[in-house]
C-alpha positions in Angstrom: 58.1 71.1 85.7 54.6 70.0 84.7 52.1 71.2 82.1 48.3 71.6 82.0 46.7 71.8 78.5 43.4 73.4 78.1 40.9 75.0 75.7 40.2 78.6 74.9 37.0 78.8 77.1 38.9 77.9 80.2 41.8 80.4 80.1 39.8 83.4 81.4 39.1 81.8 84.7 42.5 80.3 85.1 44.2 83.7 84.3 41.9 85.4 86.7 42.5 83.1 89.6 46.0 82.0 88.7 45.2 78.4 89.8 43.9 75.3 88.2 40.9 73.9 90.0 39.6 70.3 90.2 36.4 70.1 88.2 34.2 69.8 91.3 35.5 73.2 92.4 34.9 75.1 89.2 32.2 77.8 89.2 30.3 76.4 86.4 29.2 72.8 86.0 31.5 70.6 83.8 30.5 67.6 81.8 29.4 64.7 83.9 32.6 62.6 83.5 34.2 61.3 86.6 37.8 62.0 85.6 37.0 65.7 85.2 35.3 66.2 88.5 37.8 65.1 91.0 41.2 66.2 89.7 43.5 68.8 88.2 45.2 66.8 85.4 48.8 67.6 84.5 51.6 66.0 82.4 55.3 65.9 82.1 55.0 66.1 78.3 56.3 69.5 77.1 55.2 68.5 73.6 51.7 67.1 73.9 50.3 64.1 72.1 46.5 63.9 72.1 46.1 60.1 72.5 48.8 59.9 75.1 47.1 62.5 77.3 43.5 61.5 76.6 42.8 64.8 75.0 41.3 63.5 71.8 38.0 65.4 72.1 36.0 62.2 71.7 33.7 63.3 74.5 34.1 67.0 74.4 34.0 69.4 71.5 36.7 71.9 72.5 40.4 71.7 71.6 42.1 70.8 74.9 45.5 71.4 73.4 45.0 75.0 72.4 46.8 76.5 75.5 49.4 75.3 77.9 50.0 76.4 81.5 53.3 75.7 83.3 53.2 74.4 86.8 56.2 74.5 89.1 54.5 74.2 92.5 53.9 70.4 92.8 53.7 69.7 96.5 50.1 68.4 96.2 50.6 66.8 92.8 51.0 63.0 92.5 51.6 60.5 89.7 48.3 59.1 88.4 49.7 55.6 89.0 49.8 56.2 92.7 46.4 57.9 93.0 44.7 55.4 90.5 45.0 52.6 93.0 42.1 54.2 94.9 40.0 54.4 91.7 40.1 51.0 90.0 37.0 51.4 87.9 38.0 54.8 86.6 41.6 53.6 86.1 40.3 50.8 83.9 38.1 53.1 81.9 40.7 55.8 81.0 43.9 53.7 80.9 42.4 51.4 78.2 42.0 54.2 75.7 44.0 53.7 72.5 47.4 55.4 72.8 47.0 56.3 76.5 50.3 56.8 78.3 49.3 57.1 82.0 53.0 57.2 83.1 52.8 60.8 81.9 49.7 61.7 83.9 49.8 63.6 87.2 46.9 64.7 89.3 46.0 66.9 92.3 42.8 67.0 94.2 43.5 70.5 95.4 44.0 73.8 93.5 47.4 74.1 91.7 49.0 77.5 91.1 50.1 78.2 87.5 53.2 80.0 86.4 52.4 83.4 85.0 52.6 84.6 82.3 50.5 81.5 82.0 49.4 80.9 78.4 51.5 79.5 75.6 49.6 78.9 72.4 50.4 75.4 71.0 51.5 75.4 67.3 48.9 74.0 64.9 51.4 71.3 63.8 51.5 69.9 67.4 47.7 70.2 67.9 47.1 68.0 64.8 48.7 64.9 66.4 
């Protein structure tokens, strides 16, 4: 089982479509950051850690740990370490972040169905990490 953490402004679209979309397939433009535009990002961390997952909000203002979606259909999901070989510059940028734990990152370049009911609110004590 994998997890996708997201902020409150993303849940409506995810709940409506019941899938996670790579950033370049989202209906509204996302921030111009290469790691958001090509992939759906997932993790095997049931208890999230901001630094480990790169969800520190250093570049974005929203709280990316507010909600969690469960993902069980993983046929098109691959470990970041495998996919990252094709993206050496991006890999260097994001894996060097303090506290980053890329062994816990998984990605898909195609839509990923979410398990419904989808949203689990993350407790404040976990979000403060």
